[in-house]
C-alpha positions as CSV (number, residue, x, y, z in Angstrom):
1,M,17.2,-53.0,29.9
2,T,15.5,-54.9,27.3
3,F,15.0,-55.6,23.5
4,S,11.7,-56.7,22.1
5,I,9.9,-57.2,18.8
6,L,6.1,-57.0,18.1
7,A,4.8,-58.3,14.9
8,H,1.6,-59.2,13.0
9,D,1.3,-62.2,10.4
10,P,-1.2,-61.1,7.9
11,E,-1.4,-64.6,6.3
12,T,-2.7,-66.3,9.4
13,G,-4.0,-63.3,11.5
14,A,-1.5,-64.1,14.4
15,I,0.1,-61.5,16.5
16,G,3.1,-62.0,18.7
17,G,6.1,-60.6,20.4
18,A,9.4,-61.7,21.9
19,A,11.8,-60.2,24.3
20,A,15.2,-60.7,26.0
21,T,16.9,-58.7,28.9
22,G,19.9,-58.7,31.2
23,S,17.3,-59.0,34.1
24,L,15.0,-61.5,35.4
25,C,11.5,-62.5,34.3
26,V,11.2,-60.5,31.0
27,G,8.1,-62.3,29.9
28,G,6.1,-61.3,32.9
29,W,7.4,-57.7,32.9
30,V,7.3,-56.8,29.2
31,L,4.9,-58.7,26.7
32,R,1.1,-58.3,26.7
33,G,-1.3,-59.4,24.0
34,D,-4.9,-59.6,23.1
35,L,-6.5,-60.8,19.8
36,D,-9.3,-58.1,20.2
37,A,-6.6,-55.3,20.7
38,G,-2.9,-56.0,19.5
39,M,0.5,-56.4,21.4
40,S,2.5,-54.3,23.6
41,A,6.0,-54.2,25.1
42,S,6.5,-52.2,28.2
43,Q,10.1,-51.9,29.3
44,G,12.7,-49.5,30.3
45,A,14.8,-48.3,33.3
46,A,11.7,-48.2,35.3
47,P,9.0,-50.0,33.5
48,S,5.4,-49.1,34.3
49,T,3.3,-52.1,35.6
50,F,0.4,-50.5,34.0
51,W,1.4,-49.2,30.4
52,G,1.3,-52.6,28.7
53,E,-2.4,-53.3,29.7
54,D,-3.4,-49.7,29.3
55,V,-2.3,-49.4,25.8
56,L,-4.1,-52.6,24.8
57,A,-7.3,-51.2,26.5
58,A,-7.0,-48.0,24.5
59,M,-6.5,-50.0,21.1
60,R,-9.4,-52.3,22.3
61,D,-11.5,-49.1,22.5
62,G,-10.9,-48.0,19.0
63,K,-7.7,-46.0,19.1
64,D,-4.8,-47.0,16.7
65,A,-1.4,-47.7,17.9
66,V,-0.2,-44.0,17.8
67,Q,-3.0,-42.7,19.5
68,A,-3.0,-45.2,22.1
69,V,0.7,-44.7,22.9
70,D,0.2,-41.0,23.1
71,A,-2.7,-41.4,25.5
72,V,-0.9,-43.7,27.8
73,T,2.5,-42.1,28.0
74,A,1.7,-38.4,28.0
75,P,0.1,-38.3,31.5
76,D,2.8,-40.3,33.2
77,E,5.3,-38.2,35.2
78,G,7.8,-41.0,35.2
79,R,7.7,-41.5,31.4
80,D,11.4,-40.4,31.0
81,H,12.5,-43.7,32.6
82,R,10.1,-45.9,30.6
83,Q,9.8,-47.2,27.0
84,L,6.5,-48.7,25.3
85,A,5.8,-50.2,21.9
86,A,2.4,-51.1,20.4
87,L,0.9,-53.0,17.5
88,D,-2.7,-52.6,16.6
89,L,-4.7,-55.1,14.8
90,N,-4.2,-53.2,11.6
91,G,-0.5,-53.7,11.7
92,Q,0.3,-50.1,12.5
93,T,2.9,-49.5,15.2
94,A,4.0,-46.8,17.6
95,A,6.7,-46.4,20.2
96,F,7.8,-44.1,23.0
97,T,11.2,-43.8,24.5
98,G,12.0,-41.8,27.6
99,A,14.9,-39.6,27.5
100,S,16.4,-41.0,30.8
101,N,16.8,-44.6,29.5
102,E,20.3,-45.6,28.9
103,P,21.7,-45.7,25.5
104,E,21.8,-47.2,23.0
105,K,18.1,-47.0,22.9
106,G,15.2,-46.5,20.5
107,S,12.8,-48.3,18.0
108,R,12.6,-49.4,14.4
109,R,9.5,-49.8,12.4
110,F,9.1,-52.3,9.8
111,R,6.3,-53.7,7.6
112,F,3.8,-55.3,10.2
113,G,6.0,-54.9,13.2
114,I,8.3,-52.9,15.5
115,V,11.4,-53.5,17.5
116,S,12.5,-51.6,20.5
117,G,15.4,-51.6,23.0
118,N,17.6,-49.9,25.7
119,M,20.8,-50.5,27.3
120,L,21.9,-52.0,23.9
121,T,25.6,-52.6,23.2
122,Q,25.0,-50.6,19.8
123,A,22.2,-49.3,17.7
124,S,22.7,-52.0,15.1
125,V,21.0,-54.5,17.6
126,L,17.7,-53.0,16.6
127,D,18.5,-53.3,12.7
128,A,19.7,-56.9,13.3
129,M,16.3,-57.8,14.9
130,V,14.5,-56.5,11.9
131,D,16.7,-58.3,9.4
132,G,16.5,-61.5,11.5
133,F,12.7,-61.5,11.3
134,E,12.4,-60.6,7.8
135,T,14.9,-63.0,6.4
136,A,14.0,-66.0,8.6
137,Q,12.4,-69.1,7.1
138,G,9.6,-71.0,8.7
139,D,6.4,-69.9,10.4
140,F,5.5,-66.8,12.4
141,D,6.9,-68.0,15.9
142,H,10.1,-69.3,14.4
143,R,10.7,-65.8,12.8
144,L,10.2,-64.1,16.0
145,L,12.7,-66.4,17.7
146,A,15.3,-65.7,14.7
147,A,14.8,-61.8,15.6
148,L,15.9,-62.5,19.4
149,Q,18.8,-64.8,18.0
150,A,20.0,-62.0,15.7
151,A,19.8,-59.4,18.3
152,A,21.8,-61.5,20.8
153,L,24.5,-62.2,18.2
154,E,24.7,-58.4,17.4
155,G,25.5,-57.7,21.1
156,G,22.1,-57.5,22.8
157,D,21.9,-55.9,26.3
158,F,25.2,-54.7,27.2
159,R,25.0,-56.5,30.6
160,G,24.4,-59.9,28.9
161,L,21.2,-61.8,28.9
162,L,19.3,-63.5,31.8
163,S,15.8,-64.1,30.6
164,A,13.8,-64.4,27.4
165,A,10.1,-64.8,26.3
166,L,8.0,-65.4,23.4
167,L,4.2,-64.7,23.2
168,V,2.2,-65.7,20.1
169,L,-1.7,-65.5,19.8
170,H,-3.5,-66.9,17.0
171,P,-7.3,-67.0,16.1
172,D,-7.3,-70.8,15.2
173,K,-4.6,-72.0,17.7
174,P,-4.3,-71.9,21.5
175,P,-2.0,-69.1,22.9
176,L,1.8,-69.8,23.0
177,T,3.4,-68.1,25.9
178,L,6.9,-69.4,26.8
179,R,9.2,-67.8,29.4
180,I,12.8,-68.5,30.5
181,D,12.8,-66.4,33.7
182,H,16.6,-66.9,34.5
183,H,19.3,-68.6,32.6
184,P,22.8,-67.1,33.0
185,D,24.3,-68.7,30.1
186,D,21.8,-68.6,27.0
187,P,18.2,-67.7,27.7
188,V,17.6,-67.2,24.0
189,G,18.9,-70.5,23.2
190,A,17.0,-72.1,26.1
191,L,13.9,-70.4,24.8
192,A,14.4,-72.0,21.4
193,A,14.7,-75.4,22.9
194,L,11.6,-74.9,24.9
195,H,9.7,-73.8,21.8
196,K,10.8,-76.9,20.0
197,T,9.6,-79.1,23.0
198,A,6.3,-77.1,23.4
199,T,5.3,-77.2,19.7
200,S,5.9,-81.1,19.1
201,G,5.2,-84.3,20.7
202,A,2.6,-85.0,23.6
203,Y,2.3,-81.4,24.7
204,A,1.4,-80.1,21.3
205,K,-1.0,-82.8,20.8
206,W,-2.6,-82.1,24.1
207,A,-2.8,-78.4,23.0
208,E,-5.0,-79.3,20.2
209,Q,-7.9,-79.8,22.6
210,V,-7.8,-76.1,23.8
211,P,-10.8,-73.8,22.6
212,V,-9.5,-71.1,20.4
213,L,-10.9,-67.7,19.4
214,N,-12.7,-68.8,16.2
215,D,-14.3,-71.7,17.9
216,R,-15.5,-70.2,21.3
217,E,-18.3,-72.9,21.7
218,R,-16.1,-75.9,21.4
219,V,-17.1,-78.9,23.5
220,L,-14.9,-81.7,24.2
221,D,-15.9,-85.3,23.9
């Protein structure tokens, strides 16, 4: 019921993901990230409430993305109804798509990232996401948004879209976690508008005070 992208930006060390779906609250259900582990997207007809965090824990413990996805999905008897993608800190990716998810479904790997989806209008939605990310201009989070926009234009979820989300983690910046939990007209457009507001003006200035991974001991005046 969802399409998502996970990616790594080797120039800045950032990792991030974006997702949209024809149901509610995609950000709360799908995207997870940890700068000590990587990124995950847990989705599907009956998404696991555990897979997203479990695959991060496996990568934090030393497994690469392929090993982590296998370790998490293999024991789950409900796996046929689920889909999982993972990105480790080396940029390696892996995915699992259960057979009982509705088509079109699947994943596409690309350099430093992966896209996944199910209940898509057509398989080319996945290719459009990759192309949207790789050809977009601008910084990392803008390219993630461009991937969502390209997927939506290609047809996206065959039910239409109701929610969209963006999660970006950066060692030198505070986390950027934005969610449109319900928007019956254009959740991807609303997410892009929210991103513009959150990364400019007073809110962005305030966020500069937040401690970041590479400055754990920051003391504010």
